[in-house]
Structure formats: C-alpha cells, structure tokens
Backbone as CSV, one residue per row, in Angstrom:
resi,resn,N_x,N_y,N_z,CA_x,CA_y,CA_z,C_x,C_y,C_z
1,MET,-5.467,-5.630,-4.290,-5.806,-4.557,-5.191,-5.600,-3.205,-4.507
2,ALA,-6.154,-3.082,-3.310,-6.082,-1.793,-2.622,-4.634,-1.372,-2.387
3,ARG,-3.802,-2.303,-1.949,-2.411,-1.974,-1.668,-1.690,-1.475,-2.916
4,ASN,-1.886,-2.138,-4.028,-1.238,-1.715,-5.273,-1.741,-0.346,-5.731
5,LEU,-3.047,-0.127,-5.627,-3.592,1.173,-6.012,-3.089,2.282,-5.096
6,LEU,-3.052,2.027,-3.804,-2.598,3.047,-2.870,-1.128,3.388,-3.098
7,THR,-0.320,2.385,-3.368,1.097,2.643,-3.628,1.272,3.468,-4.895
8,GLY,0.587,3.089,-5.956,0.721,3.802,-7.226,0.197,5.224,-7.180
9,THR,-0.955,5.420,-6.586,-1.536,6.765,-6.556,-0.867,7.644,-5.507
10,GLY,-0.405,7.051,-4.418,0.298,7.824,-3.399,1.612,8.393,-3.908
11,TYR,2.165,7.764,-4.927,3.440,8.234,-5.470,3.286,9.582,-6.163
12,PHE,2.121,9.849,-6.771,1.881,11.180,-7.348,1.982,12.241,-6.250
13,PHE,1.286,11.980,-5.137,1.289,12.901,-4.004,2.702,13.096,-3.467
14,PHE,3.402,11.999,-3.240,4.764,12.049,-2.712,5.670,12.885,-3.619
15,SER,5.633,12.626,-4.922,6.503,13.351,-5.851,6.143,14.828,-5.926
16,GLY,4.841,15.129,-5.849,4.428,16.529,-5.887,4.863,17.292,-4.647
17,VAL,4.708,16.693,-3.488,5.046,17.361,-2.228,6.553,17.477,-2.042
18,THR,7.282,16.405,-2.314,8.720,16.389,-2.027,9.589,16.830,-3.198
19,ASN,9.015,16.897,-4.395,9.778,17.197,-5.608,10.913,16.187,-5.781
20,PHE,10.602,14.928,-5.479,11.578,13.846,-5.541,10.897,12.629,-6.152
21,GLY,11.634,11.835,-6.882,11.094,10.604,-7.431,10.859,10.683,-8.928
22,ASP,10.287,9.604,-9.457,10.096,9.480,-10.901,9.215,10.586,-11.472
23,TRP,8.089,10.856,-10.827,7.188,11.875,-11.363,7.774,13.273,-11.232
24,ALA,8.596,13.517,-10.230,9.291,14.800,-10.128,10.257,14.951,-11.302
25,ALA,10.874,13.837,-11.709,11.771,13.880,-12.869,10.989,14.151,-14.152
26,VAL,9.771,13.626,-14.246,8.942,13.853,-15.439,8.611,15.336,-15.600
27,ILE,8.314,16.019,-14.494,7.913,17.439,-14.595,9.088,18.399,-14.470
28,ARG,10.292,17.873,-14.253,11.467,18.732,-14.143,11.616,19.547,-15.431
29,GLY,11.789,20.828,-15.270,11.972,21.713,-16.415,10.677,22.293,-16.948
30,LEU,9.538,21.749,-16.558,8.259,22.305,-16.991,7.929,23.534,-16.144
31,GLN,7.468,24.577,-16.801,7.219,25.840,-16.107,5.753,26.239,-16.207
32,PRO,5.213,26.922,-15.234,5.788,27.176,-13.919,5.796,25.889,-13.102
33,HIS,6.947,25.625,-12.538,7.173,24.338,-11.871,6.232,24.120,-10.698
34,TRP,5.920,25.171,-9.949,5.064,25.020,-8.775,3.661,24.556,-9.171
35,ILE,3.196,24.967,-10.366,1.869,24.517,-10.832,1.903,23.021,-11.127
36,TRP,2.971,22.555,-11.743,3.090,21.135,-12.050,3.177,20.306,-10.775
37,ARG,3.918,20.817,-9.786,3.994,20.120,-8.490,2.630,20.101,-7.806
38,LEU,1.934,21.221,-7.852,0.599,21.275,-7.266,-0.335,20.300,-7.982
39,GLY,-0.216,20.234,-9.307,-1.028,19.296,-10.082,-0.762,17.855,-9.692
40,LEU,0.519,17.500,-9.529,0.860,16.138,-9.083,0.283,15.856,-7.700
41,THR,0.390,16.833,-6.809,-0.121,16.667,-5.453,-1.633,16.461,-5.466
42,LEU,-2.348,17.300,-6.204,-3.811,17.174,-6.277,-4.227,15.874,-6.960
43,LEU,-3.508,15.491,-8.016,-3.780,14.211,-8.661,-3.569,13.073,-7.668
44,GLY,-2.527,13.166,-6.865,-2.260,12.148,-5.856,-3.366,12.063,-4.819
45,VAL,-3.822,13.210,-4.321,-4.892,13.223,-3.313,-6.168,12.627,-3.891
46,ALA,-6.550,13.081,-5.082,-7.801,12.612,-5.700,-7.741,11.122,-6.046
47,SER,-6.646,10.686,-6.640,-6.561,9.282,-7.048,-6.380,8.360,-5.839
48,TYR,-5.720,8.844,-4.783,-5.566,8.046,-3.571,-6.934,7.847,-2.916
49,TYR,-7.705,8.930,-2.831,-9.045,8.827,-2.252,-9.915,7.894,-3.100
50,ALA,-9.838,8.032,-4.412,-10.613,7.153,-5.300,-10.191,5.693,-5.113
51,SER,-8.913,5.451,-4.879,-8.432,4.090,-4.632,-8.983,3.543,-3.322
52,MET,-9.066,4.401,-2.317,-9.640,3.965,-1.045,-11.116,3.632,-1.212
53,VAL,-11.837,4.480,-1.940,-13.258,4.204,-2.176,-13.413,2.916,-2.977
54,GLY,-12.597,2.737,-4.002,-12.661,1.518,-4.815,-12.331,0.278,-4.000
55,GLY,-11.304,0.357,-3.173,-10.963,-0.766,-2.311,-12.065,-1.043,-1.302
56,GLY,-12.665,0.014,-0.791,-13.772,-0.140,0.146,-14.987,-0.771,-0.502
57,GLU,-15.264,-0.385,-1.737,-16.398,-0.971,-2.462,-16.208,-2.472,-2.655
58,GLN,-14.962,-2.868,-2.907,-14.686,-4.289,-3.114,-14.811,-5.092,-1.826
59,THR,-14.608,-4.427,-0.690,-14.685,-5.138,0.589,-15.960,-4.826,1.364
60,LYS,-16.872,-4.105,0.747,-18.113,-3.713,1.415,-18.904,-4.909,1.914
61,ALA,-18.947,-5.960,1.148,-19.708,-7.148,1.546,-19.105,-7.810,2.783
62,ILE,-17.820,-7.716,2.954,-17.172,-8.273,4.135,-17.614,-7.493,5.366
63,HIS,-17.721,-6.192,5.211,-18.146,-5.326,6.314,-19.569,-5.656,6.750
64,ALA,-20.408,-6.082,5.823,-21.803,-6.371,6.144,-21.928,-7.518,7.128
65,LYS,-21.058,-8.470,7.077,-21.134,-9.634,7.955,-20.812,-9.287,9.399
66,ASP,-19.963,-8.306,9.593,-19.498,-8.010,10.940,-19.534,-6.498,11.138
67,GLU,-20.627,-5.977,11.621,-20.806,-4.542,11.772,-19.808,-3.907,12.738
68,SER,-19.172,-4.699,13.586,-18.235,-4.144,14.552,-16.912,-3.740,13.897
69,SER,-16.713,-4.060,12.676,-15.505,-3.738,11.893,-14.270,-4.520,12.310
70,HIS,-14.396,-5.447,13.257,-13.213,-6.211,13.653,-12.682,-7.039,12.494
71,ARG,-13.560,-7.660,11.756,-13.144,-8.484,10.618,-12.471,-7.620,9.557
72,LEU,-13.083,-6.503,9.237,-12.516,-5.608,8.229,-11.193,-5.018,8.710
73,ARG,-11.100,-4.690,9.973,-9.852,-4.159,10.517,-8.738,-5.195,10.383
74,ARG,-9.026,-6.446,10.704,-8.006,-7.501,10.550,-7.594,-7.643,9.091
75,LEU,-8.579,-7.571,8.186,-8.269,-7.735,6.762,-7.537,-6.527,6.178
76,SER,-7.644,-5.381,6.803,-6.946,-4.184,6.332,-5.599,-3.999,7.019
77,TRP,-5.577,-4.208,8.311,-4.363,-3.937,9.076,-3.317,-5.036,8.935
78,THR,-3.734,-6.276,8.787,-2.769,-7.371,8.667,-1.834,-7.180,7.474
79,PRO,-2.345,-6.893,6.269,-1.401,-6.689,5.163,-0.540,-5.439,5.339
80,TYR,-1.082,-4.404,5.991,-0.301,-3.187,6.206,0.932,-3.487,7.062
81,PHE,0.706,-4.101,8.211,1.823,-4.369,9.114,2.732,-5.482,8.583
82,THR,2.161,-6.475,7.915,2.980,-7.530,7.319,3.905,-6.955,6.263
83,ASP,3.374,-6.078,5.435,4.174,-5.441,4.389,5.312,-4.628,4.998
84,GLY,5.024,-3.892,6.061,6.061,-3.107,6.724,7.139,-3.980,7.338
85,ILE,6.733,-5.060,7.971,7.700,-5.976,8.580,8.569,-6.627,7.505
86,LEU,7.941,-7.082,6.425,8.716,-7.707,5.340,9.699,-6.716,4.727
87,ALA,9.271,-5.481,4.504,10.170,-4.473,3.924,11.334,-4.189,4.864
88,GLY,11.048,-4.100,6.154,12.108,-3.836,7.120,13.099,-4.974,7.234
89,VAL,12.608,-6.190,7.335,13.495,-7.356,7.460,14.293,-7.556,6.171
90,ALA,13.643,-7.426,5.029,14.361,-7.579,3.753,15.416,-6.496,3.597
91,GLY,15.092,-5.295,4.064,16.043,-4.191,3.943,17.305,-4.377,4.759
92,VAL,17.236,-5.150,5.820,18.420,-5.422,6.625,19.492,-6.109,5.784
93,PHE,19.074,-6.892,4.804,20.015,-7.607,3.938,20.486,-6.768,2.754
94,ASN,19.961,-5.574,2.605,20.324,-4.720,1.486,21.781,-4.278,1.625
95,PRO,22.609,-4.535,0.608,24.018,-4.168,0.709,24.247,-2.651,0.749
96,ALA,23.243,-1.863,0.364,23.401,-0.406,0.393,23.368,0.135,1.815
97,GLY,22.885,-0.655,2.749,22.933,-0.256,4.148,21.563,0.011,4.758
98,LEU,21.558,0.067,6.064,20.340,0.259,6.839,19.735,1.647,6.637
99,PHE,20.567,2.630,6.293,20.056,3.977,6.082,18.960,3.986,5.019
100,TYR,19.146,3.253,3.940,18.161,3.241,2.860,16.858,2.551,3.278
101,VAL,16.958,1.630,4.203,15.752,0.990,4.728,14.933,2.025,5.491
102,ILE,15.600,2.761,6.363,14.919,3.737,7.202,14.483,4.949,6.385
103,ALA,15.291,5.365,5.425,14.987,6.562,4.653,14.065,6.308,3.466
104,SER,14.004,5.081,2.971,13.253,4.846,1.740,12.247,3.706,1.839
105,ALA,12.714,2.514,2.151,11.836,1.331,2.089,10.671,1.422,3.063
106,LEU,10.948,1.706,4.322,9.865,1.751,5.306,8.904,2.915,5.084
107,PRO,9.406,4.148,4.862,8.449,5.232,4.622,7.590,5.023,3.371
108,SER,8.185,4.497,2.316,7.383,4.303,1.104,6.355,3.195,1.309
109,THR,6.731,2.139,1.990,5.809,1.030,2.232,4.711,1.433,3.203
110,LEU,5.101,1.959,4.349,4.118,2.296,5.373,3.326,3.552,5.020
111,GLY,3.984,4.532,4.410,3.285,5.762,4.033,2.295,5.550,2.911
112,ALA,2.711,4.839,1.889,1.838,4.640,0.731,0.594,3.840,1.076
113,ASN,0.713,2.938,2.021,-0.418,2.070,2.358,-1.165,2.499,3.609
114,ALA,-0.918,3.697,4.087,-1.565,4.172,5.311,-3.087,4.210,5.167
115,GLY,-3.581,4.311,3.964,-5.025,4.292,3.752,-5.676,3.014,4.241
116,LEU,-4.921,1.923,4.267,-5.471,0.664,4.781,-5.834,0.780,6.258
117,LEU,-5.123,1.628,6.996,-5.415,1.790,8.416,-6.733,2.521,8.648
118,SER,-7.062,3.444,7.765,-8.295,4.220,7.956,-9.481,3.663,7.183
119,LEU,-9.266,2.667,6.365,-10.354,2.095,5.580,-11.515,1.584,6.443
120,PRO,-11.275,0.848,7.530,-12.406,0.393,8.350,-13.241,1.549,8.914
121,SER,-12.581,2.608,9.360,-13.316,3.767,9.875,-14.109,4.450,8.779
122,MET,-13.519,4.572,7.625,-14.186,5.206,6.491,-15.431,4.427,6.093
123,MET,-15.332,3.101,6.137,-16.434,2.256,5.692,-17.529,2.105,6.739
124,ARG,-17.265,2.492,7.963,-18.243,2.322,9.034,-19.560,3.013,8.701
125,LYS,-19.511,4.085,7.939,-20.704,4.869,7.615,-21.455,4.351,6.385
126,TRP,-20.883,3.427,5.660,-21.486,2.976,4.409,-22.652,2.037,4.666
127,ARG,-23.630,2.121,3.824,-24.775,1.207,3.876,-24.474,0.004,2.979
128,VAL,-24.901,-1.169,3.461,-24.644,-2.405,2.731,-25.955,-3.148,2.564
129,ASN,-26.213,-3.615,1.353,-27.404,-4.423,1.096,-27.157,-5.859,1.531
130,ALA,-28.205,-6.490,2.031,-28.073,-7.877,2.503,-27.661,-8.819,1.379
131,GLU,-28.081,-8.546,0.145,-27.721,-9.442,-0.965,-26.252,-9.312,-1.372
132,ASP,-25.577,-8.266,-0.892,-24.161,-8.096,-1.205,-23.253,-8.902,-0.284
133,GLU,-23.803,-9.441,0.797,-22.986,-10.146,1.777,-22.365,-11.407,1.176
134,VAL,-21.182,-11.720,1.662,-20.456,-12.902,1.184,-20.206,-13.855,2.343
135,ALA,-19.882,-15.064,1.991,-19.569,-16.076,3.006,-18.240,-15.736,3.665
136,PRO,-18.005,-16.256,4.835,-16.716,-16.011,5.512,-15.541,-16.502,4.667
137,ILE,-14.435,-15.844,4.842,-13.203,-16.256,4.172,-12.548,-17.321,5.042
138,ARG,-12.317,-18.470,4.484,-11.733,-19.595,5.219,-10.208,-19.553,5.115
139,ARG,-9.562,-19.978,6.165,-8.100,-20.093,6.127,-7.720,-21.226,5.189
140,SER,-6.648,-21.030,4.462,-6.165,-22.035,3.534,-4.681,-22.271,3.813
141,ILE,-4.366,-23.463,4.227,-2.964,-23.819,4.496,-2.129,-23.638,3.228
142,ALA,-2.695,-23.957,2.083,-1.961,-23.809,0.821,-1.588,-22.343,0.574
143,TRP,-2.532,-21.410,0.779,-2.249,-19.995,0.561,-1.297,-19.455,1.627
144,ILE,-1.443,-19.913,2.855,-0.536,-19.481,3.924,0.888,-19.949,3.610
145,THR,1.033,-21.182,3.154,2.349,-21.717,2.783,2.937,-20.950,1.605
146,ALA,2.121,-20.709,0.586,2.596,-19.950,-0.580,3.032,-18.542,-0.168
147,GLY,2.279,-17.911,0.717,2.642,-16.584,1.200,3.939,-16.594,1.999
148,ALA,4.109,-17.607,2.827,5.339,-17.721,3.614,6.550,-17.927,2.706
149,ILE,6.406,-18.764,1.704,7.508,-18.999,0.754,7.826,-17.712,-0.011
150,ALA,6.792,-17.017,-0.473,7.007,-15.752,-1.186,7.686,-14.733,-0.276
151,GLY,7.272,-14.676,0.990,7.893,-13.763,1.940,9.359,-14.077,2.167
152,LEU,9.689,-15.347,2.307,11.082,-15.746,2.500,11.928,-15.434,1.267
153,LEU,11.384,-15.677,0.081,12.104,-15.323,-1.153,12.326,-13.818,-1.227
154,PHE,11.303,-13.046,-0.860,11.423,-11.588,-0.864,12.537,-11.141,0.086
155,ILE,12.555,-11.708,1.276,13.546,-11.304,2.273,14.954,-11.718,1.860
156,PHE,15.146,-12.998,1.534,16.501,-13.518,1.358,17.045,-13.374,-0.062
157,GLU,16.197,-13.194,-1.054,16.691,-13.001,-2.421,16.614,-11.536,-2.837
158,LEU,15.420,-10.973,-2.802,15.273,-9.585,-3.231,15.815,-8.605,-2.203
159,GLY,15.772,-8.971,-0.927,16.260,-8.092,0.119,17.719,-7.718,-0.040
160,ARG,18.513,-8.660,-0.456,19.950,-8.363,-0.636,20.250,-7.849,-2.031
161,GLY,19.235,-7.847,-2.885,19.423,-7.310,-4.227,19.796,-8.378,-5.224
162,ILE,19.550,-8.086,-6.476,19.888,-9.014,-7.556,21.026,-8.403,-8.360
163,THR,22.095,-9.168,-8.500,23.240,-8.721,-9.283,23.253,-9.515,-10.585
164,TRP,23.267,-8.816,-11.696,23.227,-9.493,-13.005,24.616,-9.942,-13.439
165,SER,25.667,-9.278,-12.975,27.033,-9.705,-13.326,27.933,-9.447,-12.131
166,ARG,29.001,-10.194,-12.081,29.912,-10.044,-10.934,31.230,-9.507,-11.372
C-alpha cells in the first residue's frame, strides 16, 4: 500500500517541480502557469506526507513488537531496495537502451519510494497501544516463490517491453 501511495502522490511533486510528465501536460496552457506548478508541488508534498502517515499507521502495530525499529526497517527497506534492483535489472533488457533506465526507471522508482527509507525514523516517536500489537509475520515459501516468479516475469517479459504487432 505504502509503495503505491508514495509513487502516485510523489508524481504530483515531480511534475510540479520539473514541469515534466503527465500532470505537467494536464496544466500546460493554464495561466498563470507558475501557480499551477506550485499547486502541483504543494499537493505532492501534502499527499506524500499523508501517504507516509497512512502507511505508518498501518504498520504501527509491527513497530510495537520491536522498539529498536530493526523489524520495521527491514520491512520498509527491503521492498525499497528490491524494487530498485528489479527496475534496474529489467531496464537492462529495455530495447530503448540503458540511458532510459538511468534517466527514468531508477530515479522514478527510487525517488518516489524514498519515504520508505525514512518511515522507521518517523515512526520512532509514535506511541503504540499494547492492544494494537500483532503477531510476528512468518515466512511463507509460497509467497516467496510467487514473488520470485513475478520478479522474473517483470524482468524478462516487461523489461524488454511488450510489442502488440511485429
């Protein structure tokens, strides 16, 4: 949930700051343009922060079990770095070339989800009720296998792109 929210809300910020992307195209021609860009940027900052708080609220009970934040750090940082590695490896197969991986895929993946890196620090100050605590998350070979298969499909099928006609 957090990753999807951070990617979606971070795009407002990105489009407002860089004047590039889908949302920049939406506000193109609207005047005064700088106000619309500022609005996109502020919407991005506010919604990104709200997404971090929402993601933190959903994982608050996990933090209660391990006050040292090691568990929460693993649960936040693992998807961040895994996502970056998958995007980079899949991008190597992109027929458009390595430039697009470095210029687009990695910055959008790693930049949009950077909130996952600071989530454990942000949550360190939060108070947690004992009744909110949850049981440990157990490893599941079935989920690990499904994730590995999905990752391989992402790399070898989507990484090189889908062509509808030849």
